[in-house]
Biotite code that builds the C-alpha atoms (Angstrom):
import biotite.structure as struc

atoms = struc.array([
    struc.Atom([-8.922, 6.226, 6.091], chain_id="A", res_id=1, res_name="MET", atom_name="CA", element="C"),
    struc.Atom([-7.782, 9.709, 7.161], chain_id="A", res_id=2, res_name="GLY", atom_name="CA", element="C"),
    struc.Atom([-7.046, 10.698, 10.783], chain_id="A", res_id=3, res_name="PRO", atom_name="CA", element="C"),
    struc.Atom([-10.301, 12.612, 11.147], chain_id="A", res_id=4, res_name="GLU", atom_name="CA", element="C"),
    struc.Atom([-12.366, 9.647, 10.028], chain_id="A", res_id=5, res_name="ARG", atom_name="CA", element="C"),
    struc.Atom([-10.432, 7.298, 12.322], chain_id="A", res_id=6, res_name="ARG", atom_name="CA", element="C"),
    struc.Atom([-11.083, 9.625, 15.250], chain_id="A", res_id=7, res_name="LEU", atom_name="CA", element="C"),
    struc.Atom([-14.797, 9.713, 14.496], chain_id="A", res_id=8, res_name="ARG", atom_name="CA", element="C"),
    struc.Atom([-14.912, 5.923, 14.253], chain_id="A", res_id=9, res_name="LEU", atom_name="CA", element="C"),
    struc.Atom([-13.124, 5.472, 17.600], chain_id="A", res_id=10, res_name="ARG", atom_name="CA", element="C"),
    struc.Atom([-15.480, 7.877, 19.305], chain_id="A", res_id=11, res_name="LEU", atom_name="CA", element="C"),
    struc.Atom([-18.520, 6.197, 17.762], chain_id="A", res_id=12, res_name="LEU", atom_name="CA", element="C"),
    struc.Atom([-17.381, 2.782, 19.026], chain_id="A", res_id=13, res_name="ILE", atom_name="CA", element="C"),
    struc.Atom([-16.674, 4.223, 22.482], chain_id="A", res_id=14, res_name="ARG", atom_name="CA", element="C"),
    struc.Atom([-20.186, 5.647, 22.754], chain_id="A", res_id=15, res_name="TRP", atom_name="CA", element="C"),
    struc.Atom([-21.857, 2.517, 21.405], chain_id="A", res_id=16, res_name="ASN", atom_name="CA", element="C"),
    struc.Atom([-20.460, 0.332, 24.170], chain_id="A", res_id=17, res_name="VAL", atom_name="CA", element="C"),
    struc.Atom([-22.038, 2.489, 26.859], chain_id="A", res_id=18, res_name="THR", atom_name="CA", element="C"),
    struc.Atom([-25.500, 1.854, 28.251], chain_id="A", res_id=19, res_name="LYS", atom_name="CA", element="C"),
    struc.Atom([-26.909, 4.862, 26.470], chain_id="A", res_id=20, res_name="ARG", atom_name="CA", element="C"),
    struc.Atom([-26.386, 4.204, 22.784], chain_id="A", res_id=21, res_name="ARG", atom_name="CA", element="C"),
    struc.Atom([-26.226, 7.161, 20.391], chain_id="A", res_id=22, res_name="MET", atom_name="CA", element="C"),
    struc.Atom([-26.886, 7.166, 16.671], chain_id="A", res_id=23, res_name="THR", atom_name="CA", element="C"),
    struc.Atom([-24.081, 8.241, 14.376], chain_id="A", res_id=24, res_name="GLY", atom_name="CA", element="C"),
    struc.Atom([-25.904, 11.477, 13.598], chain_id="A", res_id=25, res_name="ALA", atom_name="CA", element="C"),
    struc.Atom([-26.319, 12.281, 17.308], chain_id="A", res_id=26, res_name="GLU", atom_name="CA", element="C"),
    struc.Atom([-22.669, 11.611, 18.007], chain_id="A", res_id=27, res_name="LEU", atom_name="CA", element="C"),
    struc.Atom([-21.414, 13.716, 15.112], chain_id="A", res_id=28, res_name="PHE", atom_name="CA", element="C"),
    struc.Atom([-23.735, 16.563, 16.098], chain_id="A", res_id=29, res_name="ALA", atom_name="CA", element="C"),
    struc.Atom([-22.260, 16.389, 19.599], chain_id="A", res_id=30, res_name="LYS", atom_name="CA", element="C"),
    struc.Atom([-18.729, 16.401, 18.186], chain_id="A", res_id=31, res_name="LEU", atom_name="CA", element="C"),
    struc.Atom([-19.442, 19.509, 16.127], chain_id="A", res_id=32, res_name="GLU", atom_name="CA", element="C"),
    struc.Atom([-20.089, 21.335, 19.441], chain_id="A", res_id=33, res_name="ARG", atom_name="CA", element="C"),
    struc.Atom([-16.957, 19.954, 21.115], chain_id="A", res_id=34, res_name="ASP", atom_name="CA", element="C"),
    struc.Atom([-14.108, 22.546, 21.083], chain_id="A", res_id=35, res_name="PRO", atom_name="CA", element="C"),
    struc.Atom([-11.456, 19.846, 21.620], chain_id="A", res_id=36, res_name="ALA", atom_name="CA", element="C"),
    struc.Atom([-12.730, 17.821, 18.691], chain_id="A", res_id=37, res_name="TYR", atom_name="CA", element="C"),
    struc.Atom([-12.955, 20.901, 16.460], chain_id="A", res_id=38, res_name="LEU", atom_name="CA", element="C"),
    struc.Atom([-9.383, 21.835, 17.375], chain_id="A", res_id=39, res_name="ALA", atom_name="CA", element="C"),
    struc.Atom([-8.155, 18.353, 16.467], chain_id="A", res_id=40, res_name="ARG", atom_name="CA", element="C"),
    struc.Atom([-10.138, 18.506, 13.243], chain_id="A", res_id=41, res_name="GLN", atom_name="CA", element="C"),
    struc.Atom([-8.479, 21.802, 12.332], chain_id="A", res_id=42, res_name="ALA", atom_name="CA", element="C"),
    struc.Atom([-5.049, 20.343, 13.162], chain_id="A", res_id=43, res_name="LEU", atom_name="CA", element="C"),
    struc.Atom([-5.638, 17.312, 10.940], chain_id="A", res_id=44, res_name="TYR", atom_name="CA", element="C"),
    struc.Atom([-6.821, 19.567, 8.108], chain_id="A", res_id=45, res_name="ALA", atom_name="CA", element="C"),
    struc.Atom([-3.661, 21.660, 8.423], chain_id="A", res_id=46, res_name="GLU", atom_name="CA", element="C"),
    struc.Atom([-1.495, 18.530, 8.436], chain_id="A", res_id=47, res_name="GLN", atom_name="CA", element="C"),
    struc.Atom([-3.254, 17.294, 5.296], chain_id="A", res_id=48, res_name="ASP", atom_name="CA", element="C"),
    struc.Atom([-2.670, 20.669, 3.614], chain_id="A", res_id=49, res_name="ARG", atom_name="CA", element="C"),
    struc.Atom([1.041, 20.646, 4.470], chain_id="A", res_id=50, res_name="ILE", atom_name="CA", element="C"),
    struc.Atom([1.363, 17.038, 3.302], chain_id="A", res_id=51, res_name="SER", atom_name="CA", element="C"),
    struc.Atom([-0.308, 17.884, -0.011], chain_id="A", res_id=52, res_name="ALA", atom_name="CA", element="C"),
    struc.Atom([2.046, 20.825, -0.537], chain_id="A", res_id=53, res_name="GLU", atom_name="CA", element="C"),
    struc.Atom([5.063, 18.641, 0.231], chain_id="A", res_id=54, res_name="GLU", atom_name="CA", element="C"),
    struc.Atom([3.850, 15.999, -2.216], chain_id="A", res_id=55, res_name="ASP", atom_name="CA", element="C"),
    struc.Atom([3.376, 18.605, -4.928], chain_id="A", res_id=56, res_name="ALA", atom_name="CA", element="C"),
    struc.Atom([6.903, 19.966, -4.438], chain_id="A", res_id=57, res_name="ARG", atom_name="CA", element="C"),
    struc.Atom([8.646, 16.601, -4.233], chain_id="A", res_id=58, res_name="GLU", atom_name="CA", element="C"),
    struc.Atom([6.658, 14.986, -7.037], chain_id="A", res_id=59, res_name="GLN", atom_name="CA", element="C"),
    struc.Atom([6.634, 18.001, -9.364], chain_id="A", res_id=60, res_name="ARG", atom_name="CA", element="C"),
    struc.Atom([8.617, 16.238, -12.107], chain_id="A", res_id=61, res_name="ARG", atom_name="CA", element="C"),
    struc.Atom([6.603, 13.023, -11.856], chain_id="A", res_id=62, res_name="LEU", atom_name="CA", element="C"),
    struc.Atom([3.319, 14.936, -11.893], chain_id="A", res_id=63, res_name="ILE", atom_name="CA", element="C"),
    struc.Atom([4.484, 16.841, -14.970], chain_id="A", res_id=64, res_name="GLY", atom_name="CA", element="C"),
    struc.Atom([5.422, 13.681, -16.851], chain_id="A", res_id=65, res_name="GLU", atom_name="CA", element="C"),
    struc.Atom([2.042, 12.149, -16.039], chain_id="A", res_id=66, res_name="CYS", atom_name="CA", element="C"),
    struc.Atom([0.321, 15.306, -17.286], chain_id="A", res_id=67, res_name="ALA", atom_name="CA", element="C"),
    struc.Atom([2.242, 15.030, -20.567], chain_id="A", res_id=68, res_name="ALA", atom_name="CA", element="C"),
    struc.Atom([0.620, 11.607, -21.005], chain_id="A", res_id=69, res_name="GLU", atom_name="CA", element="C"),
    struc.Atom([-2.834, 13.024, -20.377], chain_id="A", res_id=70, res_name="GLY", atom_name="CA", element="C"),
    struc.Atom([-3.202, 12.252, -16.666], chain_id="A", res_id=71, res_name="PHE", atom_name="CA", element="C"),
    struc.Atom([-3.785, 15.246, -14.406], chain_id="A", res_id=72, res_name="THR", atom_name="CA", element="C"),
    struc.Atom([-2.873, 14.363, -10.830], chain_id="A", res_id=73, res_name="ILE", atom_name="CA", element="C"),
    struc.Atom([-1.814, 16.329, -7.757], chain_id="A", res_id=74, res_name="SER", atom_name="CA", element="C"),
    struc.Atom([0.017, 13.352, -6.203], chain_id="A", res_id=75, res_name="SER", atom_name="CA", element="C"),
    struc.Atom([0.988, 9.828, -7.205], chain_id="A", res_id=76, res_name="VAL", atom_name="CA", element="C"),
    struc.Atom([-1.586, 8.682, -4.665], chain_id="A", res_id=77, res_name="TRP", atom_name="CA", element="C"),
    struc.Atom([-4.286, 9.845, -7.082], chain_id="A", res_id=78, res_name="ASP", atom_name="CA", element="C"),
    struc.Atom([-3.292, 6.883, -9.269], chain_id="A", res_id=79, res_name="LEU", atom_name="CA", element="C"),
    struc.Atom([-3.550, 4.446, -6.373], chain_id="A", res_id=80, res_name="VAL", atom_name="CA", element="C"),
    struc.Atom([-7.155, 5.477, -5.815], chain_id="A", res_id=81, res_name="ASN", atom_name="CA", element="C"),
    struc.Atom([-8.353, 5.164, -9.417], chain_id="A", res_id=82, res_name="ARG", atom_name="CA", element="C"),
    struc.Atom([-9.123, 2.402, -11.911], chain_id="A", res_id=83, res_name="ALA", atom_name="CA", element="C"),
    struc.Atom([-6.132, 0.691, -13.530], chain_id="A", res_id=84, res_name="ASN", atom_name="CA", element="C"),
    struc.Atom([-6.440, 2.688, -16.737], chain_id="A", res_id=85, res_name="ASP", atom_name="CA", element="C"),
    struc.Atom([-2.957, 4.191, -16.763], chain_id="A", res_id=86, res_name="TYR", atom_name="CA", element="C"),
    struc.Atom([-0.828, 1.437, -18.300], chain_id="A", res_id=87, res_name="ASP", atom_name="CA", element="C"),
    struc.Atom([1.200, 3.906, -20.343], chain_id="A", res_id=88, res_name="ARG", atom_name="CA", element="C"),
    struc.Atom([2.391, 5.573, -17.146], chain_id="A", res_id=89, res_name="LEU", atom_name="CA", element="C"),
    struc.Atom([4.076, 2.372, -15.928], chain_id="A", res_id=90, res_name="VAL", atom_name="CA", element="C"),
    struc.Atom([7.486, 3.104, -17.564], chain_id="A", res_id=91, res_name="PRO", atom_name="CA", element="C"),
    struc.Atom([7.447, 6.556, -15.946], chain_id="A", res_id=92, res_name="ILE", atom_name="CA", element="C"),
    struc.Atom([6.570, 5.160, -12.537], chain_id="A", res_id=93, res_name="LEU", atom_name="CA", element="C"),
    struc.Atom([9.227, 2.444, -12.823], chain_id="A", res_id=94, res_name="ALA", atom_name="CA", element="C"),
    struc.Atom([11.899, 5.030, -13.622], chain_id="A", res_id=95, res_name="ARG", atom_name="CA", element="C"),
    struc.Atom([10.880, 7.314, -10.768], chain_id="A", res_id=96, res_name="HIS", atom_name="CA", element="C"),
    struc.Atom([10.844, 4.370, -8.360], chain_id="A", res_id=97, res_name="LEU", atom_name="CA", element="C"),
    struc.Atom([14.639, 4.384, -8.528], chain_id="A", res_id=98, res_name="SER", atom_name="CA", element="C"),
    struc.Atom([14.961, 8.077, -7.684], chain_id="A", res_id=99, res_name="LEU", atom_name="CA", element="C"),
    struc.Atom([15.604, 9.482, -4.216], chain_id="A", res_id=100, res_name="GLY", atom_name="CA", element="C"),
    struc.Atom([12.094, 10.141, -3.003], chain_id="A", res_id=101, res_name="TYR", atom_name="CA", element="C"),
    struc.Atom([10.831, 10.134, 0.576], chain_id="A", res_id=102, res_name="SER", atom_name="CA", element="C"),
    struc.Atom([9.312, 6.975, 2.088], chain_id="A", res_id=103, res_name="GLN", atom_name="CA", element="C"),
    struc.Atom([5.671, 8.095, 1.578], chain_id="A", res_id=104, res_name="PRO", atom_name="CA", element="C"),
    struc.Atom([6.296, 8.901, -2.089], chain_id="A", res_id=105, res_name="THR", atom_name="CA", element="C"),
    struc.Atom([8.112, 5.614, -2.737], chain_id="A", res_id=106, res_name="VAL", atom_name="CA", element="C"),
    struc.Atom([5.192, 3.841, -1.063], chain_id="A", res_id=107, res_name="ASP", atom_name="CA", element="C"),
    struc.Atom([2.765, 5.675, -3.334], chain_id="A", res_id=108, res_name="GLY", atom_name="CA", element="C"),
    struc.Atom([4.737, 4.931, -6.508], chain_id="A", res_id=109, res_name="ILE", atom_name="CA", element="C"),
    struc.Atom([5.034, 1.258, -5.523], chain_id="A", res_id=110, res_name="ALA", atom_name="CA", element="C"),
    struc.Atom([1.302, 0.906, -4.904], chain_id="A", res_id=111, res_name="ARG", atom_name="CA", element="C"),
    struc.Atom([0.506, 2.755, -8.130], chain_id="A", res_id=112, res_name="ALA", atom_name="CA", element="C"),
    struc.Atom([2.726, 0.378, -10.104], chain_id="A", res_id=113, res_name="ILE", atom_name="CA", element="C"),
    struc.Atom([1.186, -2.718, -8.504], chain_id="A", res_id=114, res_name="ALA", atom_name="CA", element="C"),
    struc.Atom([-0.801, -3.516, -11.653], chain_id="A", res_id=115, res_name="ILE", atom_name="CA", element="C"),
    struc.Atom([-0.585, -6.197, -14.324], chain_id="A", res_id=116, res_name="ARG", atom_name="CA", element="C"),
    struc.Atom([1.007, -3.877, -16.881], chain_id="A", res_id=117, res_name="ALA", atom_name="CA", element="C"),
    struc.Atom([4.057, -3.577, -14.613], chain_id="A", res_id=118, res_name="ALA", atom_name="CA", element="C"),
    struc.Atom([5.018, -7.274, -14.808], chain_id="A", res_id=119, res_name="LYS", atom_name="CA", element="C"),
    struc.Atom([8.019, -6.502, -17.087], chain_id="A", res_id=120, res_name="PRO", atom_name="CA", element="C"),
    struc.Atom([9.367, -4.228, -14.319], chain_id="A", res_id=121, res_name="TYR", atom_name="CA", element="C"),
    struc.Atom([9.253, -6.834, -11.545], chain_id="A", res_id=122, res_name="TRP", atom_name="CA", element="C"),
    struc.Atom([13.047, -6.889, -11.181], chain_id="A", res_id=123, res_name="ARG", atom_name="CA", element="C"),
    struc.Atom([13.173, -3.078, -11.000], chain_id="A", res_id=124, res_name="THR", atom_name="CA", element="C"),
    struc.Atom([10.698, -3.215, -8.116], chain_id="A", res_id=125, res_name="ILE", atom_name="CA", element="C"),
    struc.Atom([12.646, -6.080, -6.512], chain_id="A", res_id=126, res_name="ALA", atom_name="CA", element="C"),
    struc.Atom([15.874, -4.070, -6.608], chain_id="A", res_id=127, res_name="ALA", atom_name="CA", element="C"),
    struc.Atom([14.171, -1.206, -4.752], chain_id="A", res_id=128, res_name="LYS", atom_name="CA", element="C"),
    struc.Atom([12.638, -3.679, -2.293], chain_id="A", res_id=129, res_name="PHE", atom_name="CA", element="C"),
    struc.Atom([16.049, -5.153, -1.468], chain_id="A", res_id=130, res_name="ARG", atom_name="CA", element="C"),
    struc.Atom([17.616, -1.771, -0.696], chain_id="A", res_id=131, res_name="GLU", atom_name="CA", element="C"),
    struc.Atom([14.677, -0.486, 1.363], chain_id="A", res_id=132, res_name="THR", atom_name="CA", element="C"),
    struc.Atom([14.946, -0.995, 5.162], chain_id="A", res_id=133, res_name="PRO", atom_name="CA", element="C"),
    struc.Atom([12.745, -3.668, 6.722], chain_id="A", res_id=134, res_name="ALA", atom_name="CA", element="C"),
    struc.Atom([9.799, -2.317, 8.669], chain_id="A", res_id=135, res_name="GLY", atom_name="CA", element="C"),
    struc.Atom([9.638, 0.904, 6.668], chain_id="A", res_id=136, res_name="SER", atom_name="CA", element="C"),
    struc.Atom([6.478, 2.237, 5.085], chain_id="A", res_id=137, res_name="ARG", atom_name="CA", element="C"),
    struc.Atom([7.894, 1.958, 1.570], chain_id="A", res_id=138, res_name="ALA", atom_name="CA", element="C"),
    struc.Atom([8.849, -1.697, 2.139], chain_id="A", res_id=139, res_name="LYS", atom_name="CA", element="C"),
    struc.Atom([5.187, -2.592, 2.550], chain_id="A", res_id=140, res_name="GLN", atom_name="CA", element="C"),
    struc.Atom([4.142, -0.868, -0.667], chain_id="A", res_id=141, res_name="GLY", atom_name="CA", element="C"),
    struc.Atom([6.990, -2.476, -2.588], chain_id="A", res_id=142, res_name="LEU", atom_name="CA", element="C"),
    struc.Atom([5.992, -5.906, -1.291], chain_id="A", res_id=143, res_name="ALA", atom_name="CA", element="C"),
    struc.Atom([2.442, -5.321, -2.554], chain_id="A", res_id=144, res_name="VAL", atom_name="CA", element="C"),
    struc.Atom([3.823, -4.321, -5.967], chain_id="A", res_id=145, res_name="ALA", atom_name="CA", element="C"),
    struc.Atom([6.034, -7.425, -6.136], chain_id="A", res_id=146, res_name="LEU", atom_name="CA", element="C"),
    struc.Atom([3.133, -9.712, -5.243], chain_id="A", res_id=147, res_name="ALA", atom_name="CA", element="C"),
    struc.Atom([0.804, -8.134, -7.816], chain_id="A", res_id=148, res_name="ASN", atom_name="CA", element="C"),
    struc.Atom([3.339, -8.279, -10.657], chain_id="A", res_id=149, res_name="THR", atom_name="CA", element="C"),
    struc.Atom([4.897, -11.695, -9.980], chain_id="A", res_id=150, res_name="ALA", atom_name="CA", element="C"),
    struc.Atom([4.950, -14.336, -12.721], chain_id="A", res_id=151, res_name="SER", atom_name="CA", element="C"),
    struc.Atom([6.407, -17.776, -13.331], chain_id="A", res_id=152, res_name="ALA", atom_name="CA", element="C"),
    struc.Atom([9.496, -16.130, -14.843], chain_id="A", res_id=153, res_name="ASP", atom_name="CA", element="C"),
    struc.Atom([10.562, -14.739, -11.459], chain_id="A", res_id=154, res_name="VAL", atom_name="CA", element="C"),
    struc.Atom([9.514, -17.574, -9.156], chain_id="A", res_id=155, res_name="VAL", atom_name="CA", element="C"),
    struc.Atom([13.086, -18.390, -8.065], chain_id="A", res_id=156, res_name="GLU", atom_name="CA", element="C"),
    struc.Atom([13.831, -14.765, -7.163], chain_id="A", res_id=157, res_name="GLU", atom_name="CA", element="C"),
    struc.Atom([10.505, -14.436, -5.381], chain_id="A", res_id=158, res_name="LEU", atom_name="CA", element="C"),
    struc.Atom([11.286, -17.540, -3.314], chain_id="A", res_id=159, res_name="CYS", atom_name="CA", element="C"),
    struc.Atom([14.653, -16.021, -2.457], chain_id="A", res_id=160, res_name="GLY", atom_name="CA", element="C"),
    struc.Atom([13.007, -12.883, -1.096], chain_id="A", res_id=161, res_name="LEU", atom_name="CA", element="C"),
    struc.Atom([10.467, -14.916, 0.861], chain_id="A", res_id=162, res_name="LEU", atom_name="CA", element="C"),
    struc.Atom([13.162, -16.906, 2.651], chain_id="A", res_id=163, res_name="THR", atom_name="CA", element="C"),
    struc.Atom([15.422, -13.936, 3.412], chain_id="A", res_id=164, res_name="ASP", atom_name="CA", element="C"),
    struc.Atom([14.671, -12.820, 7.013], chain_id="A", res_id=165, res_name="PRO", atom_name="CA", element="C"),
    struc.Atom([16.450, -9.497, 6.474], chain_id="A", res_id=166, res_name="SER", atom_name="CA", element="C"),
    struc.Atom([13.316, -8.286, 4.696], chain_id="A", res_id=167, res_name="HIS", atom_name="CA", element="C"),
    struc.Atom([11.235, -8.585, 7.860], chain_id="A", res_id=168, res_name="GLY", atom_name="CA", element="C"),
    struc.Atom([7.503, -9.182, 8.088], chain_id="A", res_id=169, res_name="GLU", atom_name="CA", element="C"),
    struc.Atom([6.814, -7.471, 4.765], chain_id="A", res_id=170, res_name="SER", atom_name="CA", element="C"),
    struc.Atom([7.660, -10.866, 3.260], chain_id="A", res_id=171, res_name="ARG", atom_name="CA", element="C"),
    struc.Atom([4.202, -12.041, 4.284], chain_id="A", res_id=172, res_name="VAL", atom_name="CA", element="C"),
    struc.Atom([2.734, -9.810, 1.587], chain_id="A", res_id=173, res_name="LEU", atom_name="CA", element="C"),
    struc.Atom([4.874, -11.551, -1.040], chain_id="A", res_id=174, res_name="LEU", atom_name="CA", element="C"),
    struc.Atom([2.954, -14.776, -0.433], chain_id="A", res_id=175, res_name="VAL", atom_name="CA", element="C"),
    struc.Atom([0.086, -13.462, -2.559], chain_id="A", res_id=176, res_name="ASP", atom_name="CA", element="C"),
    struc.Atom([2.439, -13.408, -5.534], chain_id="A", res_id=177, res_name="GLY", atom_name="CA", element="C"),
    struc.Atom([3.456, -16.998, -4.894], chain_id="A", res_id=178, res_name="LEU", atom_name="CA", element="C"),
    struc.Atom([-0.186, -18.065, -4.774], chain_id="A", res_id=179, res_name="LEU", atom_name="CA", element="C"),
    struc.Atom([-0.703, -16.741, -8.305], chain_id="A", res_id=180, res_name="ARG", atom_name="CA", element="C"),
    struc.Atom([2.062, -18.890, -9.840], chain_id="A", res_id=181, res_name="ILE", atom_name="CA", element="C"),
    struc.Atom([0.901, -22.392, -10.910], chain_id="A", res_id=182, res_name="PRO", atom_name="CA", element="C"),
    struc.Atom([4.336, -23.987, -10.940], chain_id="A", res_id=183, res_name="ARG", atom_name="CA", element="C"),
    struc.Atom([5.755, -26.974, -9.055], chain_id="A", res_id=184, res_name="ALA", atom_name="CA", element="C"),
    struc.Atom([8.479, -24.772, -7.540], chain_id="A", res_id=185, res_name="ARG", atom_name="CA", element="C"),
    struc.Atom([5.881, -22.348, -6.205], chain_id="A", res_id=186, res_name="ALA", atom_name="CA", element="C"),
    struc.Atom([3.828, -25.211, -4.798], chain_id="A", res_id=187, res_name="THR", atom_name="CA", element="C"),
    struc.Atom([6.846, -26.676, -3.026], chain_id="A", res_id=188, res_name="ALA", atom_name="CA", element="C"),
    struc.Atom([7.721, -23.275, -1.558], chain_id="A", res_id=189, res_name="MET", atom_name="CA", element="C"),
    struc.Atom([4.163, -22.790, -0.302], chain_id="A", res_id=190, res_name="ARG", atom_name="CA", element="C"),
    struc.Atom([4.336, -26.125, 1.493], chain_id="A", res_id=191, res_name="GLU", atom_name="CA", element="C"),
    struc.Atom([7.686, -25.156, 3.015], chain_id="A", res_id=192, res_name="PHE", atom_name="CA", element="C"),
    struc.Atom([6.493, -21.725, 4.154], chain_id="A", res_id=193, res_name="LEU", atom_name="CA", element="C"),
    struc.Atom([3.304, -23.156, 5.645], chain_id="A", res_id=194, res_name="ALA", atom_name="CA", element="C"),
    struc.Atom([5.473, -24.601, 8.429], chain_id="A", res_id=195, res_name="GLN", atom_name="CA", element="C"),
    struc.Atom([6.597, -21.111, 9.439], chain_id="A", res_id=196, res_name="ASP", atom_name="CA", element="C"),
    struc.Atom([4.198, -19.267, 11.812], chain_id="A", res_id=197, res_name="PRO", atom_name="CA", element="C"),
    struc.Atom([4.956, -16.014, 9.966], chain_id="A", res_id=198, res_name="LEU", atom_name="CA", element="C"),
    struc.Atom([3.392, -17.359, 6.768], chain_id="A", res_id=199, res_name="PHE", atom_name="CA", element="C"),
    struc.Atom([1.030, -20.069, 7.985], chain_id="A", res_id=200, res_name="ALA", atom_name="CA", element="C"),
    struc.Atom([-2.035, -17.843, 8.394], chain_id="A", res_id=201, res_name="LYS", atom_name="CA", element="C"),
    struc.Atom([-1.559, -16.247, 4.968], chain_id="A", res_id=202, res_name="ARG", atom_name="CA", element="C"),
    struc.Atom([-1.277, -19.665, 3.332], chain_id="A", res_id=203, res_name="LEU", atom_name="CA", element="C"),
    struc.Atom([-4.199, -21.243, 5.190], chain_id="A", res_id=204, res_name="LYS", atom_name="CA", element="C"),
    struc.Atom([-6.863, -22.348, 2.661], chain_id="A", res_id=205, res_name="PRO", atom_name="CA", element="C"),
    struc.Atom([-9.944, -20.163, 2.682], chain_id="A", res_id=206, res_name="LYS", atom_name="CA", element="C"),
    struc.Atom([-13.199, -21.866, 3.579], chain_id="A", res_id=207, res_name="ARG", atom_name="CA", element="C"),
    struc.Atom([-15.760, -22.004, 0.824], chain_id="A", res_id=208, res_name="LYS", atom_name="CA", element="C"),
    struc.Atom([-19.070, -20.439, 1.660], chain_id="A", res_id=209, res_name="THR", atom_name="CA", element="C"),
    struc.Atom([-22.299, -22.097, 0.659], chain_id="A", res_id=210, res_name="ALA", atom_name="CA", element="C"),
])
């Protein structure tokens, strides 16, 4: 959700809790006549334009290599927002993951590579995860990639990451990978982690709906 949409949602909620409720259409019509809102909207649009230009410059080589494989993108984030039909790009993404990109670009590459075809590159992703500072934007994306590509072959290493506090709260996202591994070691680790408040909610069994 972009900043403009978030702003609209906040304003809609604010108006809906007042005595005089407004429809979404009425609120948006009012906003379109609000100079302050229009100024913010223009600022967000300019920020998006600058961000897109920065992505294009930084990711020029990656974008070119994807184009050579038949995928026309303006940013790696275009892959994150599409169907998982780009398996042949996984080796390219894995190689670029190790290059010196900015946090947003690393985050984008990590989320793009968080698909089944990237399972053979789990240790490449793990190496980047280990060297990325806890609490950073890229750390979250890398954790998602590790969870989505985990297999029984890496269960010991996954458990090691889960129990290493230096990786911060992003470890919670790794739990999803553990839940996909039907091995005794994974089961034992889940039981151990369930005693930790950081992981307990993530590991809590989901109620079945009728």
